[in-house]
N, C-alpha and C positions, 0 to 999 in steps of 0.2 A: 504494500500500500504506500502511496505517496500522498502526503497531506501536510498542510500547514496548520491544521486544527489540533492543538495540543491535547485537549481532552479526548478526542477521537484516537489519536496516536497512543496515548497512555492506556486507553480502554481496550484497544484491539491488537496491540503488538506484543510479541514475546521478546523481540530484539529491535532496537532502534538505532539506525545509522543517521547521523546528523551531518549536514553539509552546510558550508558557508562559501558563497561565491563559486559554486561548482566543484568544491573540494571537500572530501570527507574530513570532518574535524573531530568526530567522536562516535563511539559505539557504546550503547548502554543496554543492559538487560531490563526486562520489564520490572523486576524487583528493585533495581537501583534507580530507575528513571523517575525524575520529577520534572515539572515544568521549568523549574529554575535550572536544573542541570542541562536540559535540552537547550534552553536559551543561552546558557554559557557557551556551549559548543557552537550554537548557531551564530554567535557574534565573535568568533575567534580571528577575525581578519588581522588584527595587529600582531598576534602571535605567528600567524602564517607568513606575514610579511617579514618578520624578524628571522624566521627560519630560512626563508627564501634568500634574504640578503646574506645570511651567514654562508649558505651553500655557494652563492655566486662569488662572494669574497674569497672563499677558500679554494675556488677553482673546481669544486666538485661538480658544478653545473654551469651551463651557459644559457643565455637568453634564447639562443637558437634552438636548443634542445628542450623545448617546453614539455613534451611528454615525459622525458627522462627527469626533468626538474620536478614535475608534479609527483612522479612516483617516489622520488627521494624525499620530497617534502612530507608526503603521507607516511612513508616509512619512518622518518625521523620523528614526526609528530607522535605516531603511535608508540615509538620507543620511549618517549617522555611520559606517556600515559601509564605504561605497564612497567 
């Protein structure tokens, strides 16, 4: 299910993947999900930008390799979560 209605998401989902500006920013189980946690992940733009800038600065990614950069950002972000 894809929805922006938080009560519907919380009521009908067993796992929730949250995105911000086309990027996955979080994953929650139904047991741990709250509207506040979902909104925290849905507004992660600043953290995503910081991770992207760090990858570009270190030379691990380039602006030309956007798919590769996105994959590294997601991998790095999830490594911070767990």
